[in-house]
DRENDO-1510 file (C-alpha; in Angstrom, 1 decimal, always signed):
<recs>
REC; n; res; u; v; w
REC; 1; MET; -68.8; -112.0; +29.3 .
REC; 2; PRO; -65.1; -110.8; +29.5 .
REC; 3; VAL; -62.4; -112.2; +30.9 .
REC; 4; ALA; -61.4; -110.1; +34.2 .
REC; 5; THR; -57.7; -110.8; +34.2 .
REC; 6; THR; -55.1; -113.1; +32.4 .
REC; 7; LEU; -52.0; -113.9; +33.5 .
REC; 8; ARG; -49.2; -114.5; +31.4 .
REC; 9; VAL; -45.6; -115.8; +32.7 .
REC; 10; LEU; -42.2; -116.2; +30.5 .
REC; 11; VAL; -41.1; -119.7; +30.8 .
REC; 12; ASP; -37.5; -120.4; +29.9 .
REC; 13; ALA; -37.1; -123.5; +32.1 .
REC; 14; PRO; -40.1; -126.0; +33.6 .
REC; 15; PRO; -41.3; -124.5; +36.3 .
REC; 16; ASP; -39.6; -125.0; +39.6 .
REC; 17; ALA; -41.0; -124.0; +43.5 .
REC; 18; ASN; -38.0; -121.7; +44.1 .
REC; 19; ARG; -37.4; -120.6; +40.5 .
REC; 20; VAL; -38.2; -116.9; +39.5 .
REC; 21; ALA; -40.1; -116.1; +36.6 .
REC; 22; GLU; -41.0; -112.5; +34.6 .
REC; 23; TRP; -44.7; -112.2; +34.7 .
REC; 24; ALA; -47.7; -109.6; +33.7 .
REC; 25; LEU; -51.3; -109.4; +34.4 .
REC; 26; PHE; -53.6; -107.9; +32.0 .
REC; 27; ASP; -57.2; -106.8; +32.3 .
REC; 28; SER; -60.2; -107.4; +30.0 .
REC; 29; THR; -59.0; -104.8; +27.4 .
REC; 30; SER; -55.4; -106.6; +27.2 .
REC; 31; ARG; -54.0; -103.5; +29.0 .
REC; 32; VAL; -50.5; -104.5; +31.3 .
REC; 33; VAL; -51.8; -103.4; +34.8 .
REC; 34; ARG; -49.3; -105.2; +37.2 .
REC; 35; THR; -45.7; -106.9; +36.1 .
REC; 36; GLY; -42.9; -108.4; +38.2 .
REC; 37; ARG; -40.5; -111.2; +38.9 .
REC; 38; ASP; -41.4; -114.2; +41.5 .
REC; 39; ASN; -41.3; -117.8; +42.2 .
REC; 40; PRO; -44.7; -119.5; +41.7 .
REC; 41; ALA; -46.2; -118.7; +45.0 .
REC; 42; GLY; -45.8; -115.3; +44.3 .
REC; 43; TRP; -47.5; -114.9; +40.8 .
REC; 44; PRO; -50.8; -113.1; +41.2 .
REC; 45; ALA; -54.4; -114.9; +40.4 .
REC; 46; ALA; -56.1; -114.6; +37.5 .
REC; 47; GLU; -59.1; -116.1; +35.9 .
REC; 48; ARG; -57.0; -117.2; +33.1 .
REC; 49; ARG; -53.0; -118.1; +32.7 .
REC; 50; GLU; -51.1; -118.2; +29.8 .
REC; 51; ALA; -47.3; -119.6; +29.2 .
REC; 52; VAL; -45.2; -117.7; +27.0 .
REC; 53; ILE; -42.3; -120.1; +26.2 .
REC; 54; ALA; -39.2; -118.4; +25.7 .
REC; 55; ALA; -38.2; -118.0; +22.1 .
REC; 56; ALA; -35.0; -120.2; +22.5 .
REC; 57; ARG; -37.1; -123.1; +23.3 .
REC; 58; GLY; -38.8; -123.7; +20.0 .
REC; 59; ARG; -39.2; -121.7; +16.3 .
REC; 60; LEU; -41.8; -120.8; +13.8 .
REC; 61; VAL; -42.1; -122.2; +10.3 .
REC; 62; ALA; -44.8; -121.5; +7.4 .
REC; 63; ILE; -44.9; -124.0; +4.7 .
REC; 64; THR; -47.9; -124.8; +1.9 .
REC; 65; VAL; -49.4; -128.3; +1.6 .
REC; 66; PRO; -52.6; -128.9; -0.4 .
REC; 67; PRO; -55.8; -128.2; +1.3 .
REC; 68; LEU; -56.4; -130.9; +3.8 .
REC; 69; PRO; -58.5; -131.8; +6.8 .
REC; 70; ALA; -56.8; -131.1; +10.3 .
REC; 71; ALA; -56.2; -134.9; +11.0 .
REC; 72; ARG; -54.6; -135.0; +7.6 .
REC; 73; ALA; -53.1; -131.8; +7.6 .
REC; 74; SER; -50.4; -132.8; +10.5 .
REC; 75; ALA; -49.2; -135.8; +9.2 .
REC; 76; ALA; -48.4; -133.3; +5.8 .
REC; 77; VAL; -46.7; -131.5; +7.7 .
REC; 78; ARG; -44.7; -133.7; +9.4 .
REC; 79; PHE; -43.4; -134.8; +6.2 .
REC; 80; ALA; -43.0; -131.4; +4.4 .
REC; 81; LEU; -40.7; -130.7; +7.9 .
REC; 82; GLU; -38.6; -134.0; +7.5 .
REC; 83; ASP; -35.5; -132.6; +6.6 .
REC; 84; GLN; -35.7; -129.4; +8.5 .
REC; 85; LEU; -35.9; -131.2; +12.3 .
REC; 86; ALA; -32.9; -131.1; +14.1 .
REC; 87; ASP; -34.1; -134.3; +15.7 .
REC; 88; ALA; -36.2; -137.2; +14.2 .
REC; 89; PRO; -40.1; -136.0; +13.8 .
REC; 90; GLU; -41.6; -138.2; +16.5 .
REC; 91; ASP; -39.2; -136.1; +19.1 .
REC; 92; SER; -40.6; -133.2; +17.9 .
REC; 93; HIS; -43.7; -131.6; +19.0 .
REC; 94; ILE; -45.6; -129.7; +16.3 .
REC; 95; ALA; -48.4; -127.1; +17.2 .
REC; 96; LEU; -50.4; -126.0; +13.6 .
REC; 97; GLY; -52.1; -122.5; +13.0 .
REC; 98; ALA; -55.4; -122.7; +10.9 .
REC; 99; GLN; -55.0; -123.6; +6.9 .
REC; 100; ALA; -55.0; -120.4; +5.0 .
REC; 101; ALA; -56.9; -120.6; +1.9 .
REC; 102; GLY; -54.0; -121.0; -0.5 .
REC; 103; GLY; -52.9; -124.1; +1.6 .
REC; 104; ARG; -50.6; -122.2; +3.9 .
REC; 105; ILE; -49.8; -123.2; +7.6 .
REC; 106; ARG; -47.9; -121.4; +10.0 .
REC; 107; ALA; -46.5; -124.2; +12.5 .
REC; 108; ALA; -44.8; -123.9; +16.4 .
REC; 109; ILE; -42.1; -126.6; +16.7 .
REC; 110; VAL; -40.7; -127.5; +20.4 .
REC; 111; ALA; -38.6; -130.5; +21.2 .
REC; 112; ASP; -41.2; -132.9; +22.6 .
REC; 113; GLU; -38.9; -133.9; +25.7 .
REC; 114; TRP; -39.0; -130.2; +26.7 .
REC; 115; MET; -42.7; -129.9; +26.6 .
REC; 116; THR; -43.4; -133.5; +28.7 .
REC; 117; SER; -40.7; -131.4; +31.4 .
REC; 118; PHE; -42.9; -128.5; +31.3 .
REC; 119; LEU; -46.1; -130.0; +31.9 .
REC; 120; ARG; -45.0; -132.6; +34.3 .
REC; 121; ALA; -43.6; -129.6; +36.5 .
REC; 122; SER; -46.5; -127.5; +36.1 .
REC; 123; ALA; -48.6; -130.5; +37.7 .
REC; 124; ARG; -46.4; -130.7; +40.5 .
REC; 125; LEU; -46.8; -127.9; +41.4 .
REC; 126; GLY; -50.5; -127.6; +40.4 .
REC; 127; LEU; -50.3; -124.9; +37.6 .
REC; 128; ARG; -53.1; -125.1; +35.4 .
REC; 129; TRP; -52.4; -123.3; +31.7 .
REC; 130; ASP; -55.2; -122.1; +29.4 .
REC; 131; ARG; -52.7; -121.6; +26.8 .
REC; 132; ALA; -48.9; -122.0; +25.8 .
REC; 133; LEU; -47.6; -119.5; +23.4 .
REC; 134; LEU; -43.8; -119.2; +21.8 .
REC; 135; GLU; -42.4; -115.6; +22.9 .
REC; 136; SER; -41.2; -115.5; +19.0 .
REC; 137; ASP; -44.9; -115.9; +18.2 .
REC; 138; LEU; -45.9; -112.3; +19.5 .
REC; 139; ALA; -43.5; -110.4; +17.0 .
REC; 140; PRO; -44.7; -110.2; +13.6 .
REC; 141; ALA; -43.1; -108.8; +10.9 .
REC; 142; ALA; -44.7; -106.6; +8.1 .
REC; 143; SER; -43.9; -107.6; +4.4 .
REC; 144; GLY; -40.4; -107.2; +3.2 .
REC; 145; THR; -38.9; -106.3; +7.1 .
REC; 146; TRP; -37.4; -108.8; +9.4 .
REC; 147; ARG; -37.3; -108.2; +12.9 .
REC; 148; TRP; -34.3; -108.5; +15.1 .
REC; 149; CYS; -35.6; -109.0; +18.7 .
REC; 150; ALA; -33.6; -109.2; +21.8 .
REC; 151; PRO; -33.9; -107.1; +25.3 .
REC; 152; ALA; -30.1; -105.6; +24.2 .
REC; 153; VAL; -27.7; -106.1; +21.2 .
REC; 154; SER; -25.4; -107.5; +23.9 .
REC; 155; GLN; -28.0; -110.4; +24.6 .
REC; 156; PRO; -29.3; -113.2; +22.5 .
REC; 157; GLY; -32.6; -113.3; +20.6 .
REC; 158; PHE; -34.3; -114.2; +17.6 .
REC; 159; VAL; -35.5; -112.7; +14.1 .
REC; 160; ARG; -38.6; -113.3; +13.0 .
REC; 161; THR; -38.9; -112.9; +9.2 .
REC; 162; ASP; -41.8; -111.8; +7.1 .
REC; 163; ARG; -41.9; -115.5; +5.8 .
REC; 164; ASP; -43.3; -116.2; +9.2 .
REC; 165; ALA; -39.9; -118.4; +10.3 .
REC; 166; THR; -37.9; -117.7; +12.9 .
REC; 167; ILE; -34.3; -117.7; +13.9 .
REC; 168; ALA; -32.4; -118.3; +16.8 .
REC; 169; VAL; -29.3; -115.4; +17.3 .
REC; 170; GLY; -26.7; -114.8; +19.7 .
REC; 171; PRO; -25.3; -111.3; +20.9 .
REC; 172; ALA; -24.0; -108.7; +18.7 .
REC; 173; ASP; -20.5; -108.9; +18.0 .
REC; 174; ALA; -19.1; -105.1; +18.9 .
REC; 175; ASP; -20.1; -103.0; +16.1 .
REC; 176; ALA; -21.3; -106.2; +14.0 .
REC; 177; PRO; -24.9; -108.0; +13.9 .
REC; 178; PRO; -24.9; -111.9; +15.2 .
REC; 179; ALA; -23.3; -114.2; +12.3 .
REC; 180; GLU; -26.5; -116.4; +12.4 .
REC; 181; LEU; -28.6; -113.3; +11.1 .
REC; 182; VAL; -25.6; -112.3; +8.5 .
REC; 183; VAL; -25.5; -116.3; +7.5 .
REC; 184; ALA; -29.3; -116.1; +7.1 .
REC; 185; LEU; -29.4; -112.6; +4.8 .
REC; 186; ALA; -26.8; -114.2; +2.6 .
REC; 187; GLY; -28.7; -117.4; +2.1 .
REC; 188; ALA; -32.3; -115.9; +1.9 .
REC; 189; ALA; -31.4; -114.9; -2.0 .
REC; 190; GLU; -34.4; -113.4; -3.6 .
REC; 191; HIS; -36.6; -113.9; -0.3 .
REC; 192; ALA; -34.2; -111.1; +1.3 .
REC; 193; PRO; -35.8; -108.4; +2.9 .
REC; 194; ARG; -35.9; -104.7; +2.0 .
REC; 195; GLY; -34.7; -103.8; +5.6 .
REC; 196; VAL; -34.4; -105.3; +9.2 .
REC; 197; ARG; -35.8; -103.4; +12.3 .
REC; 198; VAL; -33.4; -104.1; +15.2 .
REC; 199; ASP; -36.3; -104.2; +18.3 .
REC; 200; ALA; -33.1; -104.4; +20.8 .
REC; 201; GLY; -31.6; -102.2; +23.2 .
REC; 202; SER; -28.3; -100.1; +22.6 .
REC; 203; ALA; -28.6; -100.6; +19.1 .
REC; 204; GLY; -26.4; -97.7; +18.2 .
REC; 205; GLY; -25.7; -95.7; +14.8 .
REC; 206; SER; -22.5; -97.4; +14.4 .
REC; 207; LEU; -24.0; -101.0; +14.8 .
REC; 208; LEU; -26.6; -100.1; +12.2 .
REC; 209; ALA; -24.1; -98.8; +9.8 .
REC; 210; ARG; -21.5; -101.8; +10.0 .
REC; 211; ALA; -24.8; -104.0; +9.8 .
REC; 212; THR; -25.6; -102.3; +6.6 .
REC; 213; GLU; -22.3; -102.4; +4.8 .
REC; 214; MET; -21.7; -106.1; +5.5 .
REC; 215; THR; -25.3; -107.6; +4.3 .
REC; 216; HIS; -26.5; -104.8; +1.7 .
REC; 217; VAL; -29.9; -104.8; +3.5 .
REC; 218; GLU; -30.7; -101.6; +5.5 .
REC; 219; PHE; -30.7; -101.9; +9.4 .
REC; 220; VAL; -33.0; -99.1; +11.4 .
REC; 221; ALA; -33.4; -98.8; +14.9 .
REC; 222; GLY; -36.5; -99.9; +16.5 .
REC; 223; THR; -38.1; -100.3; +20.2 .
REC; 224; PRO; -36.3; -102.7; +22.9 .
REC; 225; TRP; -38.5; -106.2; +22.5 .
REC; 226; ARG; -40.8; -106.8; +25.9 .
REC; 227; TRP; -42.7; -109.6; +25.3 .
REC; 228; ALA; -45.4; -108.0; +27.7 .
REC; 229; ASP; -45.9; -105.1; +25.2 .
REC; 230; ALA; -47.0; -107.8; +22.1 .
REC; 231; PRO; -49.9; -106.2; +20.3 .
REC; 232; PRO; -53.3; -108.2; +21.2 .
REC; 233; ALA; -54.1; -109.0; +17.9 .
REC; 234; ALA; -50.3; -111.0; +17.8 .
REC; 235; VAL; -51.3; -112.5; +21.1 .
REC; 236; GLY; -54.6; -113.6; +19.9 .
REC; 237; ALA; -53.4; -115.0; +16.5 .
REC; 238; ALA; -50.5; -117.1; +18.2 .
REC; 239; ILE; -50.0; -121.0; +18.0 .
REC; 240; ASP; -51.4; -122.6; +20.9 .
REC; 241; LEU; -48.8; -125.0; +21.7 .
REC; 242; LEU; -51.4; -127.0; +23.9 .
REC; 243; SER; -52.4; -129.3; +21.3 .
REC; 244; GLY; -52.5; -133.1; +20.4 .
REC; 245; ARG; -51.6; -135.1; +23.2 .
REC; 246; TYR; -50.6; -132.2; +24.8 .
REC; 247; GLY; -54.2; -130.3; +24.8 .
REC; 248; ALA; -55.7; -128.8; +27.9 .
REC; 249; THR; -58.9; -130.3; +29.3 .
REC; 250; PRO; -61.5; -127.7; +30.0 .
REC; 251; PRO; -62.7; -127.4; +33.8 .
REC; 252; ALA; -66.0; -129.0; +34.7 .
REC; 253; ALA; -69.3; -126.9; +35.2 .
REC; 254; SER; -69.9; -125.9; +39.1 .
REC; 255; PHE; -73.4; -125.8; +39.2 .
REC; 256; ASP; -76.2; -128.4; +38.9 .
REC; 257; LEU; -78.4; -127.6; +36.0 .
REC; 258; ALA; -80.9; -130.1; +36.9 .
REC; 259; LYS; -82.0; -128.8; +40.2 .
REC; 260; LEU; -82.7; -125.3; +38.8 .
REC; 261; LEU; -84.5; -126.9; +35.6 .
REC; 262; ARG; -85.9; -130.1; +36.8 .
REC; 263; PRO; -88.9; -130.5; +34.3 .
REC; 264; ALA; -86.5; -129.6; +31.2 .
REC; 265; VAL; -84.1; -131.8; +32.3 .
REC; 266; TRP; -86.5; -134.7; +32.6 .
REC; 267; ILE; -87.7; -133.9; +28.9 .
REC; 268; ALA; -83.8; -133.8; +27.8 .
REC; 269; VAL; -83.2; -137.4; +29.5 .
REC; 270; ILE; -86.5; -139.1; +27.4 .
REC; 271; ALA; -85.1; -137.2; +24.3 .
REC; 272; ILE; -81.5; -138.4; +24.7 .
REC; 273; GLY; -82.9; -142.1; +25.9 .
REC; 274; ILE; -85.2; -142.1; +22.5 .
REC; 275; HIS; -82.4; -140.7; +20.6 .
REC; 276; ILE; -80.2; -143.3; +22.1 .
REC; 277; GLY; -82.4; -146.1; +21.1 .
REC; 278; ALA; -82.5; -145.2; +17.6 .
REC; 279; THR; -79.1; -144.7; +17.1 .
REC; 280; ILE; -78.4; -148.3; +18.7 .
REC; 281; ALA; -80.7; -150.0; +16.4 .
REC; 282; GLU; -79.0; -147.9; +13.4 .
REC; 283; TRP; -75.9; -148.9; +14.7 .
REC; 284; ALA; -76.8; -152.7; +14.8 .
REC; 285; SER; -78.7; -152.0; +11.6 .
REC; 286; LEU; -74.9; -151.1; +9.9 .
REC; 287; ARG; -72.8; -153.5; +11.6 .
REC; 288; TRP; -75.3; -156.2; +10.0 .
REC; 289; GLN; -74.6; -154.6; +6.5 .
REC; 290; SER; -71.0; -154.3; +7.2 .
REC; 291; ALA; -70.5; -158.1; +8.4 .
REC; 292; ARG; -72.5; -159.3; +5.4 .
REC; 293; ILE; -70.0; -157.3; +3.1 .
REC; 294; ASP; -67.2; -158.6; +4.8 .
REC; 295; GLY; -68.5; -162.3; +4.3 .
REC; 296; GLU; -69.2; -161.5; +1.1 .
REC; 297; LEU; -65.2; -160.3; +0.2 .
REC; 298; ALA; -63.9; -163.0; +2.1 .
REC; 299; ALA; -66.0; -165.5; +0.1 .
REC; 300; LEU; -64.9; -163.5; -3.2 .
REC; 301; ALA; -61.7; -163.2; -2.0 .
REC; 302; GLN; -61.0; -167.0; -1.3 .
REC; 303; SER; -62.2; -168.0; -4.6 .
REC; 304; ALA; -60.0; -165.0; -6.2 .
REC; 305; VAL; -56.9; -165.2; -4.7 .
REC; 306; PRO; -55.3; -168.7; -4.4 .
REC; 307; ASP; -52.8; -168.4; -1.3 .
REC; 308; PHE; -55.8; -166.6; +0.7 .
REC; 309; ALA; -55.5; -168.6; +3.4 .
REC; 310; ALA; -52.4; -167.7; +4.4 .
REC; 311; VAL; -53.0; -164.1; +3.5 .
REC; 312; ALA; -55.7; -163.7; +5.8 .
REC; 313; ALA; -54.0; -165.4; +8.5 .
REC; 314; ALA; -51.4; -163.0; +8.3 .
REC; 315; GLY; -53.8; -160.3; +9.3 .
REC; 316; VAL; -54.9; -158.8; +5.5 .
REC; 317; PRO; -58.1; -157.7; +4.8 .
REC; 318; PRO; -60.1; -159.2; +2.1 .
REC; 319; SER; -60.2; -155.5; +0.3 .
REC; 320; VAL; -56.6; -155.3; +0.2 .
REC; 321; ALA; -56.1; -159.3; -0.8 .
REC; 322; LEU; -58.3; -158.6; -3.9 .
REC; 323; ALA; -56.3; -155.4; -4.6 .
REC; 324; ARG; -53.0; -156.9; -4.9 .
REC; 325; ARG; -54.7; -160.0; -6.8 .
REC; 326; GLU; -55.8; -157.5; -9.4 .
REC; 327; ARG; -52.2; -155.5; -9.1 .
REC; 328; ASP; -50.5; -159.0; -10.1 .
REC; 329; LEU; -53.0; -160.4; -12.8 .
REC; 330; GLN; -52.8; -156.8; -14.6 .
REC; 331; HIS; -49.0; -156.9; -14.1 .
REC; 332; ARG; -49.2; -160.7; -15.6 .
REC; 333; ALA; -51.1; -159.6; -18.9 .
REC; 334; GLY; -48.7; -157.2; -19.2 .
REC; 335; LEU; -50.5; -153.9; -17.9 .
REC; 336; ALA; -49.9; -151.3; -15.6 .
REC; 337; ALA; -51.5; -150.7; -12.3 .
REC; 338; SER; -53.1; -146.9; -11.7 .
REC; 339; ASP; -50.6; -146.9; -9.4 .
REC; 340; ASP; -47.6; -148.1; -10.7 .
REC; 341; PHE; -44.5; -145.7; -11.9 .
REC; 342; LEU; -45.3; -145.0; -15.4 .
REC; 343; PRO; -49.1; -144.5; -15.0 .
REC; 344; LEU; -48.6; -142.2; -12.3 .
REC; 345; LEU; -45.7; -140.3; -14.0 .
REC; 346; ALA; -47.9; -140.4; -17.1 .
REC; 347; ARG; -51.0; -138.5; -15.4 .
REC; 348; ALA; -48.3; -136.1; -13.7 .
REC; 349; ALA; -46.4; -135.3; -17.1 .
REC; 350; PRO; -48.5; -132.0; -18.3 .
REC; 351; ALA; -47.9; -130.4; -14.8 .
REC; 352; LEU; -44.5; -131.4; -14.9 .
REC; 353; ALA; -44.0; -130.2; -18.3 .
REC; 354; THR; -44.7; -126.3; -16.8 .
REC; 355; LEU; -41.4; -126.7; -15.0 .
REC; 356; PRO; -38.1; -125.0; -16.4 .
REC; 357; ALA; -35.6; -127.2; -18.3 .
REC; 358; GLY; -33.1; -129.2; -15.1 .
REC; 359; ALA; -35.8; -128.1; -12.7 .
REC; 360; ILE; -36.1; -131.8; -11.6 .
REC; 361; ARG; -32.6; -133.3; -10.0 .
REC; 362; ALA; -33.7; -136.8; -9.4 .
REC; 363; VAL; -36.9; -139.3; -9.7 .
REC; 364; SER; -37.7; -142.5; -7.3 .
REC; 365; TYR; -40.7; -144.4; -6.8 .
REC; 366; ALA; -41.4; -146.6; -3.9 .
REC; 367; ASP; -45.1; -147.6; -2.1 .
REC; 368; GLY; -47.1; -146.2; -4.9 .
REC; 369; HIS; -45.7; -142.7; -4.9 .
REC; 370; VAL; -43.2; -140.9; -7.5 .
REC; 371; VAL; -40.9; -138.7; -5.4 .
REC; 372; LEU; -39.0; -136.0; -7.2 .
REC; 373; GLU; -35.9; -133.8; -6.1 .
REC; 374; LEU; -36.2; -130.4; -7.8 .
REC; 375; GLN; -33.5; -127.4; -8.0 .
REC; 376; LYS; -34.2; -124.5; -6.2 .
REC; 377; LEU; -37.7; -122.7; -8.3 .
REC; 378; GLY; -39.1; -119.5; -8.1 .
REC; 379; GLU; -41.7; -118.1; -5.8 .
REC; 380; GLY; -45.0; -119.5; -6.3 .
REC; 381; GLN; -43.6; -122.1; -8.8 .
REC; 382; PRO; -44.1; -125.6; -6.4 .
REC; 383; SER; -47.3; -124.2; -5.5 .
REC; 384; GLY; -48.6; -123.8; -9.1 .
REC; 385; VAL; -47.5; -127.6; -9.7 .
REC; 386; GLN; -49.6; -128.7; -7.1 .
REC; 387; GLY; -52.5; -127.1; -8.4 .
REC; 388; GLU; -52.0; -128.7; -11.9 .
REC; 389; LEU; -51.8; -132.2; -9.8 .
REC; 390; GLN; -54.4; -131.8; -8.3 .
REC; 391; ARG; -56.5; -131.1; -11.3 .
REC; 392; ALA; -55.2; -134.2; -12.8 .
REC; 393; GLY; -56.6; -135.8; -9.7 .
REC; 394; LEU; -53.3; -136.4; -7.8 .
REC; 395; VAL; -52.5; -135.9; -4.6 .
REC; 396; ALA; -49.0; -133.8; -4.2 .
REC; 397; ILE; -47.2; -132.5; -1.4 .
REC; 398; ALA; -44.0; -130.4; -1.4 .
REC; 399; ALA; -41.6; -129.7; +0.8 .
REC; 400; PRO; -38.4; -127.6; +0.9 .
REC; 401; SER; -35.2; -129.0; +1.2 .
REC; 402; ALA; -31.4; -128.2; +1.7 .
REC; 403; SER; -31.1; -128.3; -2.2 .
REC; 404; GLY; -34.3; -126.8; -3.4 .
REC; 405; ALA; -37.7; -129.1; -3.0 .
REC; 406; ARG; -39.6; -132.5; -2.8 .
REC; 407; LEU; -42.3; -133.2; -4.6 .
REC; 408; ARG; -44.4; -136.5; -3.8 .
REC; 409; ILE; -47.0; -137.6; -6.1 .
REC; 410; GLY; -49.7; -140.3; -5.6 .
REC; 411; LEU; -53.2; -141.2; -5.6 .
REC; 412; ASN; -53.8; -140.8; -1.9 .
</recs>
């Protein structure tokens, strides 16, 4: 059954009973039926309520990591973005889109402190949000084109690139484009767009001509940015910020199925009881097998590891103690362990040989991983090296850095 109405509210500060906010009410066909500016008491009722977080409160990035399960993808993305986060990684809330076939992931980043304040203020007012989206996520850019979005060129706004990244920009300086946009275009190098579409009011011919002359990129006039006019496809594809520990809780059902379908409920209860009994029996069997294996590992470690009693007292599992003992014995015998520096580098060497001369600036090793600092490479080269390393049985994560890229290689 289609949703009858959806209320979207532009949120640039945590909700307050006396703070007005711009809102738009949509029908089931995603058509705007009403708009306004009111405090929360004046917002219209709707079956769904979605927060459109102002672009200045967050940003978008897109990176490529190896195809990973969702639980591991989040950690890989945080590692890849470590050099790009203004705050410590744990101080940023990172919401992820779906990973594409080539490993590419879009991510929305908002300060963790702001998200906490936003949801606490919403709870105090009794506001429940079904989704929370970044305003800049509603303005996709065509290939080869960047979009400068603002209500008017005299007001702050944002730039959406064709590589799914966003840049906060200030107002235009007379007939010159925002300094942030000029700097971004100068630093884009081979990724510079063919043109910039100015979706901002009062973008006169003199501004467009001056911007084109300064940046050597064609500036063309578009339509003044209004978040409520975003296409339904962009709204549907936007990343939901209510994920991770901010995930929304679905409402409980409001009717009693047992009363309507009593015989079916009894059959389901009996089937569930049988299933639970079988599950408990299987769980007990697995626990017994696990305890037996743990006992055998502990006995083996006690005989093989000289100081196992002290190691076990420190909370180290027998399997880890045995692995360490094996590594020590290999080292004493003059042999290398599989995750030592030289074996890892040897396995990675055929793939690294495909890099151009001088591409590797520095090499370091720690905790069973080799980390390479690379110069800036051509588009597609880091992902090509990642693929070669994966075919060699290694796990490689590439992350852009200020001077080029960083590549971490290991067995896990």
